[in-house]
C-alpha positions in Angstrom: -69.7 94.7 38.2 -71.8 97.9 38.4 -70.5 101.2 37.1 -69.1 103.5 39.7 -71.4 106.4 40.2 -68.8 108.7 41.7 -66.6 108.5 38.5 -67.6 110.5 35.4 -67.2 109.1 31.9 -63.8 110.8 31.6 -62.6 109.3 34.8 -63.0 112.3 37.1 -64.4 112.1 40.6 -67.9 113.6 40.8 -70.8 114.0 43.2 -73.8 111.9 42.2 -76.8 113.9 41.0 -79.8 112.7 43.1 -82.0 115.7 42.4 -84.4 113.6 40.2 -84.9 111.0 42.9 -88.0 111.0 45.1 -87.7 111.7 48.8 -88.1 108.6 51.0 -87.5 107.6 54.6 -84.1 105.9 54.9 -82.3 104.2 57.8 -78.9 102.7 58.2 -77.2 100.9 61.1 -73.5 100.4 61.4 -71.5 98.5 64.1 -68.0 98.1 65.2 -66.0 96.8 68.1 -63.2 97.8 70.4 -61.1 95.3 72.3 -59.9 96.6 75.7 -58.4 95.0 78.7 -60.7 93.9 81.6 -59.1 96.4 83.9 -59.9 99.2 81.5 -63.6 98.1 81.4 -63.5 98.2 85.2 -62.2 101.8 85.2 -64.8 102.8 82.6 -67.7 101.3 84.6 -66.5 103.0 87.8 -66.1 106.3 86.0 -62.4 106.4 86.9 -60.9 107.4 83.5 -59.2 110.7 83.9 -60.8 112.3 80.8 -64.3 111.7 82.1 -67.3 109.5 81.3 -66.1 107.4 78.4 -69.3 106.1 77.0 -71.3 109.3 77.4 -68.6 111.2 75.6 -68.4 108.5 72.9 -72.1 108.8 72.3 -72.0 112.5 71.8 -68.9 112.3 69.6 -70.6 109.7 67.4 -73.7 111.8 67.0 -71.7 114.9 66.2 -69.6 113.0 63.7 -72.6 111.6 61.9 -74.0 115.2 61.5 -70.6 116.2 59.9 -70.2 113.4 57.4 -70.5 115.6 54.3 -67.7 117.7 55.7 -65.4 114.7 56.1 -66.2 112.6 53.1 -65.8 114.8 50.0 -68.5 113.3 47.7 -71.2 112.7 50.3 -74.4 114.7 50.2 -75.4 116.9 53.1 -78.4 115.2 54.7 -81.0 116.5 57.2 -80.7 113.8 59.8 -83.9 113.1 61.7 -82.3 110.9 64.3 -78.9 109.5 65.2 -78.6 106.9 68.0 -75.4 105.4 69.5 -75.7 102.3 71.6 -72.7 100.8 73.4 -72.8 97.2 74.9 -69.9 95.8 76.9 -68.6 92.3 77.0 -65.5 90.6 78.6 -63.4 91.6 75.6 -64.5 95.2 75.2 -67.4 96.9 73.7 -69.6 96.9 70.6 -70.9 100.2 69.3 -73.9 100.6 67.0 -74.9 103.7 65.3 -78.4 104.1 63.7 -79.1 107.1 61.5 -82.5 108.1 59.9 -83.5 110.7 57.4 -86.1 111.6 54.8 -84.0 112.4 51.7 -83.1 111.4 48.2 -80.1 109.3 49.2 -79.1 106.9 51.9 -77.5 107.4 55.3 -75.1 104.5 55.5 -72.0 106.8 55.5 -73.5 108.8 58.4 -73.9 105.6 60.4 -70.4 104.4 59.5 -68.8 107.7 60.5 -70.9 107.8 63.7 -69.8 104.4 64.9 -66.2 104.9 63.9 -65.8 108.2 65.7 -67.5 106.8 68.8 -65.0 103.9 68.8 -62.1 106.4 68.3 -63.4 108.4 71.2 -63.3 105.4 73.5 -59.7 104.7 72.2 -58.6 108.3 72.8 -60.1 108.5 76.3 -58.5 105.2 77.4 -55.2 105.2 75.6 -53.3 106.4 78.8 -54.3 103.2 80.7 -54.6 100.7 77.8 -51.9 100.4 75.1 -53.4 97.1 73.7 -56.8 98.4 72.5 -57.9 97.4 69.0 -60.7 98.7 66.9 -62.1 96.1 64.5 -65.1 94.8 62.5 -66.6 98.2 61.5 -69.4 97.4 59.0 -72.8 98.3 57.7 -75.4 95.9 59.2 -78.7 97.4 57.9 -79.9 99.7 55.2 -83.5 100.4 54.5 -85.6 102.7 52.3 -89.4 103.1 52.4 -91.2 101.9 49.4 -93.4 104.9 49.3 -92.2 108.3 48.2 -92.6 111.1 50.7 -93.3 114.7 49.6 -91.0 117.4 51.1 -94.0 119.0 52.9 -94.7 115.7 54.7 -91.2 115.6 56.1 -91.5 118.9 57.9 -95.2 119.0 58.9 -96.8 116.1 60.8 -100.2 115.3 59.5 -103.0 116.4 61.8 -105.4 113.9 63.1 -109.1 114.2 62.0 -110.1 115.5 65.4 -107.4 118.2 65.3 -108.5 119.3 61.8 -112.2 119.6 63.0 -111.1 121.8 66.0 -108.9 123.9 63.7 -111.8 124.3 61.1 -114.2 125.3 63.9 -111.7 127.9 65.2 -111.3 129.3 61.6 -115.0 129.4 61.1 -115.6 131.2 64.4 -112.9 133.7 63.6 -114.3 134.3 60.1 -117.9 134.7 61.4 -116.8 137.3 64.0 -115.0 139.3 61.3 -118.0 139.3 59.2 -120.2 140.6 62.1 -117.7 143.3 62.9 -117.7 144.6 59.3 -121.5 144.8 59.2 
């Protein structure tokens, strides 16, 4: 068994030091299910749940939750999320929710994906609990975790690389500006 990274040599909980790790593009996808009665699904599809549009609200709640993961899980790192997506697919037994989270960082985004999917499911539960007392949330799990093999510099994460044609136009504009300044000074 691997050593637990969140436990120090003296047994205390600690935040893992990732400062020496290189930045890389990371993605995680989590999924979970909620079992609801067929009548509840009908009410959701007809937008007749008293609290409002269930799936739209669940998507927003899941995205917000993923962005707040470090506030909820004490030893998680605060990550700059590039994208969070919540997808909801219904079936005869209920709905499956998937949350995909992406970042460029020194650590993974699996906790963000898991928190996003869980809060989306809890939101569906909350919005439908008045009409369905038999709902069950189950099978919440991480289904994918990827990391790019190539390290990414912090500058590349914030500034998209210009295409060659864009660089030529920018260089011409700079040369023209510089030439006009020189003429004015003479």
